[in-house]
C-alpha positions in Angstrom: 133.0 102.2 94.0 136.2 103.3 95.7 134.5 106.6 96.8 131.5 104.6 98.1 133.9 102.3 100.0 135.5 105.4 101.7 132.1 106.6 102.8 131.4 103.2 104.3 134.8 103.3 106.1 136.5 100.6 104.1 140.2 100.8 103.2 140.8 101.6 99.5 143.8 101.0 97.3 144.1 102.8 93.9 146.2 101.9 90.9 145.1 105.0 88.9 144.3 108.5 90.0 140.5 108.8 90.5 139.1 112.0 92.0 139.1 110.6 95.5 142.8 109.5 95.4 145.7 111.6 96.5 144.0 113.3 99.5 145.5 111.0 102.2 142.4 108.8 102.4 143.6 106.0 100.1 146.6 103.8 99.5 147.8 105.1 96.1 150.2 103.1 93.8 150.2 106.0 91.3 152.1 109.2 92.3 149.6 111.9 93.3 149.8 115.3 91.7 151.2 118.2 93.6 147.7 119.8 93.6 146.3 117.3 96.1 147.0 117.6 99.8 145.5 115.6 102.7 141.9 116.5 103.6 139.5 114.9 106.0 136.8 112.6 104.6 133.8 114.8 105.4 135.5 117.6 103.3 135.9 115.3 100.3 132.3 114.1 100.6 131.0 117.7 100.9 133.0 118.8 97.8 131.9 115.8 95.7 128.3 115.5 96.7 127.3 119.0 97.6 129.6 121.7 96.2 130.4 120.0 92.8 127.1 118.3 92.0 123.7 119.6 91.0 120.5 117.7 91.7 117.0 117.6 90.2 114.2 116.0 92.1 112.8 112.9 90.2 109.2 113.9 91.1 109.1 117.6 90.7 111.8 118.2 88.1 113.0 121.1 90.2 116.5 121.7 91.7 116.9 120.2 95.1 119.5 119.3 97.7 121.4 116.0 97.8 119.5 115.0 100.9 116.2 115.0 99.0 117.6 112.7 96.3 119.1 110.4 98.9 115.8 110.2 100.8 113.9 109.4 97.5 116.4 106.7 96.6 116.3 105.3 100.1 112.5 105.1 99.9 112.7 103.2 96.6 115.2 100.7 98.0 113.3 100.1 101.2 109.9 99.7 99.4 111.3 97.4 96.7 112.9 95.1 99.3 109.7 94.3 101.2 108.5 91.4 99.1 110.1 88.3 97.5 111.7 88.7 94.1 109.0 86.5 92.6 105.3 86.5 93.4 102.0 85.4 91.9 99.0 87.6 91.5 95.6 85.9 91.2 92.3 87.1 89.9 93.2 90.6 88.9 91.2 92.3 86.1 93.2 93.7 83.1 93.0 97.3 84.1 94.5 96.7 87.5 97.5 94.6 86.3 99.8 97.6 85.4 99.2 99.0 88.9 99.9 95.7 90.5 103.3 95.8 88.9 103.9 99.3 90.0 103.0 98.6 93.6 105.2 95.5 93.6 108.3 97.1 92.0 111.3 95.0 92.9 109.3 91.8 92.4 108.6 89.9 89.2 104.8 89.5 89.1 103.3 86.4 87.4 99.5 86.7 86.8 97.0 83.8 86.9 93.3 84.1 86.2 92.1 81.9 89.0 93.4 81.3 92.5 93.4 77.5 91.8 96.0 78.2 89.1 98.5 79.5 91.7 101.6 77.2 91.4 102.4 74.9 94.2 105.8 76.4 94.6 104.6 80.0 94.8 106.6 82.1 97.2 103.9 84.6 97.9 100.4 85.3 96.4 98.7 88.7 95.9 94.9 89.0 95.8 92.3 91.7 95.9 90.9 91.9 99.4 89.0 88.8 100.5 87.5 88.3 97.1 89.0 84.8 96.5 89.2 83.4 100.0 87.1 80.4 99.3 89.2 79.4 96.2 92.6 80.0 97.8 94.3 76.7 98.7 97.9 77.8 98.6 100.1 77.5 101.7 102.2 80.5 100.5 101.9 83.8 102.3 99.0 85.9 101.0 99.2 89.7 100.5 95.8 91.3 100.3 95.4 94.6 98.3 92.8 97.2 98.7 92.4 100.9 97.9 94.2 103.3 100.2 92.6 106.2 102.0 94.0 108.9 99.7 93.2 107.2 96.4 92.5 109.4 93.4 90.5 112.2 91.7 87.5 110.1 90.7 85.8 106.9 91.8 87.6 103.6 91.8 84.5 102.1 90.2 85.2 104.4 87.2 88.6 102.6 86.7 90.6 105.6 87.8 94.3 104.9 88.5 95.1 104.8 92.3 97.8 106.8 94.1 97.6 104.5 97.1 96.9 100.9 97.8 97.3 98.9 101.0 99.3 95.7 101.0 98.3 93.7 104.0 100.2 90.4 104.9 98.0 89.7 108.0 94.4 90.4 107.0 92.7 93.5 105.6 91.7 96.7 107.4 87.9 96.4 106.8 87.7 92.8 108.1 87.0 93.0 111.8 86.6 89.3 112.1 90.4 88.9 112.3 93.5 91.1 112.9 95.0 93.1 110.1 98.3 94.9 109.6 96.6 98.2 110.3 95.1 96.9 113.5 98.4 95.6 114.7 100.0 99.0 114.0 97.3 100.7 116.0 97.6 98.3 118.8 101.4 98.0 119.1 103.3 100.5 117.1 105.5 103.1 118.7 104.8 106.7 117.6 107.8 108.9 118.1 107.3 112.6 118.3 108.7 113.2 114.8 106.1 110.8 113.3 103.3 112.4 115.2 104.4 115.8 113.9 104.3 114.5 110.4 100.8 113.1 111.1 99.6 116.4 112.4 101.0 118.3 109.5 99.4 115.9 107.0 96.1 116.0 108.7 96.1 119.8 108.7 97.0 120.0 105.0 94.3 117.5 104.1 91.7 119.5 105.9 92.8 122.9 104.6 92.9 121.5 101.0 89.6 119.7 101.3 91.2 116.4 100.2 89.2 113.2 100.7 89.5 109.6 99.4 88.0 110.3 95.9 88.1 114.1 95.6 85.0 114.3 93.4 84.8 117.6 91.6 81.9 120.1 91.7 78.8 119.3 93.6 75.8 121.1 95.0 75.8 123.6 97.8 74.1 122.6 101.1 73.2 124.8 104.0 72.1 123.5 107.4 68.4 124.2 108.3 67.6 127.4 110.3 65.4 125.5 112.7 68.3 125.2 115.2 68.1 121.4 115.3 71.3 119.3 115.8 72.4 118.0 112.4 73.4 114.3 112.2 75.0 113.1 109.0 74.5 109.4 108.0 76.6 108.2 105.0 75.2 105.4 103.0 77.3 102.4 101.8 77.2 99.9 99.0 75.5 97.1 100.9 77.3 94.3 98.9 80.7 95.7 99.8 83.1 93.6 101.7 83.4 96.3 104.4 79.8 95.5 105.4 80.2 91.8 105.0 83.2 91.6 107.2 82.9 94.8 109.3 79.3 94.9 110.3 77.9 93.3 113.4 74.1 93.6 113.9 73.0 96.3 111.4 73.9 95.5 107.8 71.9 97.9 105.6 71.4 101.6 105.1 67.7 101.7 106.0 68.4 99.8 109.2 71.1 102.2 110.1 68.8 105.2 109.5 66.2 103.6 111.7 68.8 103.1 114.5 70.0 106.7 114.1 66.4 108.1 114.2 65.7 106.1 117.4 69.0 107.4 119.0 68.5 111.0 117.9 64.7 111.6 117.7 65.0 115.4 117.8 68.0 115.7 115.4 67.9 116.8 111.7 69.0 113.5 110.2 70.8 114.0 106.9 71.3 111.0 104.6 74.0 110.9 102.0 73.9 107.9 99.6 77.2 106.4 98.5 78.8 108.2 95.6 79.0 105.0 93.5 75.2 104.6 94.0 74.6 108.3 93.1 76.7 107.8 89.9 74.8 104.6 89.2 78.0 102.5 89.2 76.6 100.3 92.0 73.2 99.2 93.1 71.3 100.9 95.8 70.7 99.0 99.0 67.6 97.0 100.0 64.6 99.3 100.4 67.0 102.3 100.1 64.3 104.1 98.0 62.4 104.3 101.3 65.3 106.1 103.1 63.3 109.3 103.2 60.9 107.8 105.8 63.7 107.7 108.4 65.6 111.0 107.7 64.8 114.6 107.3 66.7 115.2 104.1 68.6 113.2 101.4 71.5 114.9 99.6 73.6 113.9 96.6 76.9 115.2 95.5 77.6 117.8 98.1 81.4 118.0 98.6 82.2 116.1 101.8 84.5 118.8 103.4 81.7 121.4 103.0 79.2 119.0 104.6 81.4 118.0 107.5 81.9 121.7 108.4 78.2 122.1 109.1 77.2 119.0 111.0 77.3 118.2 114.8 77.8 114.4 114.4 78.4 111.7 111.9 76.8 108.2 112.5 78.2 105.4 110.4 78.1 101.7 109.9 81.6 101.0 108.6 82.0 104.0 106.2 85.4 105.6 105.7 83.5 108.9 106.2 83.8 108.3 109.9 87.6 108.6 109.6 87.2 111.7 107.4 85.0 113.2 110.1 87.6 112.4 112.8 90.3 114.1 110.8 88.1 117.3 110.9 87.2 117.1 114.6 83.6 116.0 114.1 82.3 113.5 116.7 81.6 110.0 115.3 79.2 107.3 116.4 79.7 103.8 114.9 77.2 101.0 114.5 79.6 98.5 113.0 83.3 97.7 113.5 85.4 100.0 111.2 89.1 100.1 111.7 89.0 103.4 113.5 86.5 102.2 116.2 87.4 100.9 119.6 90.5 103.1 120.2 88.7 105.7 122.4 88.1 108.2 119.6 84.5 107.2 118.7 81.3 106.2 120.4 80.8 102.6 119.5 77.5 100.7 119.4 78.4 97.7 117.4 81.7 96.3 118.6 81.7 92.6 119.3 83.6 91.4 122.4 86.4 89.7 120.5 87.1 93.0 118.6 87.0 94.9 121.8 89.6 92.5 123.3 92.0 93.2 120.4 91.5 97.0 120.6 92.2 98.0 124.2 94.8 100.7 123.5 93.7 104.3 123.8 95.0 106.4 120.9 95.3 110.1 120.1 94.0 111.3 116.8 97.5 111.8 115.4 98.5 108.3 116.4 95.5 107.0 114.4 96.5 109.2 111.5 100.1 108.1 111.7 99.2 104.5 111.4 96.5 104.9 108.9 98.0 107.3 106.4 101.8 107.2 107.0 102.7 103.6 108.0 100.0 101.4 106.5 99.5 102.3 102.8 101.8 102.3 99.9 101.9 105.4 97.7 103.0 105.4 94.0 103.5 108.7 92.2 101.3 109.5 89.3 104.2 111.4 87.7 107.0 108.8 88.0 105.3 105.5 88.6 107.7 105.1 91.5 107.1 104.9 95.2 106.4 108.2 96.9 105.5 109.7 100.3 101.9 110.5 101.5 102.9 114.2 101.6 103.9 114.1 97.9 100.8 112.1 97.1 98.8 114.9 98.6 100.5 117.4 96.4 99.8 115.3 93.3 96.2 115.0 94.3 95.9 118.8 94.4 97.6 119.1 91.0 95.4 116.3 89.6 92.2 118.0 90.9 93.3 121.3 89.5 93.9 119.7 86.1 90.5 118.1 86.2 88.8 121.4 87.0 90.7 123.3 84.3 89.9 120.6 81.7 86.2 120.8 82.7 86.2 124.6 82.5 87.8 124.4 79.0 85.2 122.0 77.8 82.4 124.2 79.1 83.8 127.2 77.4 84.3 125.3 74.2 80.6 124.2 74.4 79.4 127.7 75.1 81.4 129.0 72.2 79.9 126.4 69.9 76.4 127.1 71.2 76.7 130.8 70.5 78.7 130.6 67.3 77.8 132.9 64.5 76.0 131.3 61.5 
């Protein structure tokens, strides 16, 4: 502690002979040895923290500089200090509870099954999205959780662990009916040049690596038609999702969206991509979605999203996150609902209500949108350490995770082939 006090510029008196005594920086009651002569404080700090010590990064296990460890420790301290030491989490399923604890490190989390069981003296309450709004009667601040935008390798509906969640103390990003922490960041945050450079670098890395929210492996190959028609991609959504309930305006279904796109783009090759959860039969198809082929030219399944976005002229969405993915890759986006990325001058918007327009008057650059959405808003937790991490490190872990999944799949295929062709 004496060494730390010196770093903080506090007077230090010693009664023994610690390593930092005898250099003319402390008041020493014990006689210093003849080997120690006065030195400036920066020299002592450099010798102790840089020359003498060796560091291993907690996330990579590789040798690193002291600055990297200090940055990691600083991140842990800052993130742990955001919320009260005690909070109540209401209505979470068993598989999510360990992750709730991880994302609220620094707080003791007490779980209750129902929102009505939240204690009257609760300091803060965590819930999933807007799922329990009708049952919440607490006057305590509410923190709403939802999947982040760089989530995992695999679908959330398959109970895959998340690398990122958002923790919103104002609203939630998909709810256009009221402000959210993300909307407030987009409307008011300052974006210094250093932050914008980080955003541009992250965006470039995401696009080059083909990283998306779920990073689904494999998939079919799709090639655009040779008829020369403009290709318009329309992503389907799970119609019962909260993003449609709270983010749509007029149109609220996939077929209605396709009809609107066909009317707006009569000569285009309209390409419909059902939601991955629907394709995987983890969620129900939308109303009359079986008739989607009447309003589009082609329906595709598990084509990798980055490959698809590289071949289309436009993406038309209701509230789908695919619109944000398209913006990252420079593809023009038309919205028919009120997703968080609409209304800032980066999209053509057909469904924004006046009250939403009134809150979203600021004109943003793409990297300002990226900075707020990927750097400032979400919380990232390392799959390796279970501790807080940065979006850049989360990207690296997603790449490693995806490679592991591919290698495992390849090994299983080879094992199956070997078994199939085994000698009798």
